[in-house]
C-alpha positions, 0 to 999 in steps of 0.5 A: 704924504709929503712932509713940511720943510723949509722953503725951497724952489720946487724940484718939479720939471719946469716948475719955479714955484716955492716948495715947503714938501719934501719927499718922504722916501727921500727923508728916510734915505737922507737924500737932500733936495727933494722939494715940491710945491704941492701933492699934485706936482709931486705925483706928476713928477713921481715916475721920474723922481722915484729913480733918485731912491736908487742912488749909491748913498753913503750915510753920514758922508758930507756931500757937497751938493745934491748930485748922487750916483745911480747904480747899478752900473751897466755892464763893462763895454767890450773892446774887439780883440783886433784893436791894440790895447795899453798894458793895463787893459787886461790887467786884473787891477788895471795897473800899468807897468810901464807907468810904474817903471817910468815914475820910478825913473822921474824922466821927462821924455822928449818925442822925436818927429815920429812920435809927435805925429802919433800923438797928433793923430790920436789927439785928432781922433779924440777931439772927434770923439769928444765932439760926438759925445758932446752933441748928445748932451741935453736934458734927459740923457743919462751919463751912461748913454753918453759914454756908450756913444763915446765908446762906440765912436772910439771903437769906430776909429780903431782905438781903445777907450784909455780909461777903461780898466785903468786901475779898475775904472769901470767906464770908457770916459769920465763924466763930471757933473756939477759939483764933481771936480773930475773923473766922474763914473758914468751912470743911470742918472739923467742930465737935467736943465741947468747942469754943467757936465764935463766930458773927459775923453781919451784914446789909445791908438797905434801906441799913443794916448790922446786925452782932452776935455770940455765942460758943456751946459745942459739947456739954460744954465745960470750966470755963475756956471757960465762965468766958470766955463768961460774962465776956465776956457780963458785960463787955458787959452792964456796958458797955451799962449805961453807954451814955448821953449824956455818957459818953465812948467811950473810958471803955467800955474801962475798964469792960470791962477791969476786969471782965475782969481780975477774972476772970483774962481779958484783952482783945484789943487788936488789935481795937475796936468800930465805928460802923455804920449806912449803912456796915459799919465807921465812926467812932467806934472803941470801945476795949475796954481802959483807955486815955488817948489811944489808941482801940482789938469787945469781944473777951476771951481767957483769960490773956495778951493775944497774938495772931498772924494765920494766913496768910490775910487775916482770921483772928487767933489768940490 
């Protein structure tokens, strides 16, 4: 039997009625947002709603939204032995010794023509894979299914999915939905109408990494989400226009933050852009906010800049 609560919008598929009834199992598990307009609507949506009860839920954690991970995760996807791997791929803790060595030297590598071509090649492949993954984004598709598609497209291009086992990351790409800022772990949750989802795709091909991401609407989204996606793209384009010899890395942040603030958005300061070539992450760090002495991937959030970590080693939420 549903329990009475404050008026909310019904969570039934396609239903926009006011709702005061809340799922009793969700109440016991302290899962918020499960409101329905009637017993009949609740029963109709039960086959899909019940999956919410299988979430990875941490009691008393101050979640910032309604998103919850759906566990258990699917088994780690396999990479054929003939594909060249980065040094962390088979490390028990996924540690990149080459990155640790480079970080200690704090050296910004200038690539030669051959290396630039290597990066250009893998980035083109990564763009192809990202587009293939994006084509699967729609209501009802799980982020784990998108990860499978991206993994297989990566293997088809004789490449290794860079995130896989990087410091024990369990999947082949990062998929961040709604309030998740970045590094979301693909799981069994189905995308729903109104979500926004960021696909972060990275490939390792013939000794070089390529890393790119884009945010997509799931069906029809609200005006705030549309504005957020557009503002992030505008910030990226304005920053790219500044990339030329003599322009300081740190000044890119001022360009990005100015445009973000003008559109009532803020930059997530916990994260930064980074160098990439033979190493997945390396110098220089690229700040995305106006700074003087600090250094801080362009990530925008709607409204204030706040963040917390969900209790897994990777997922940051707003």
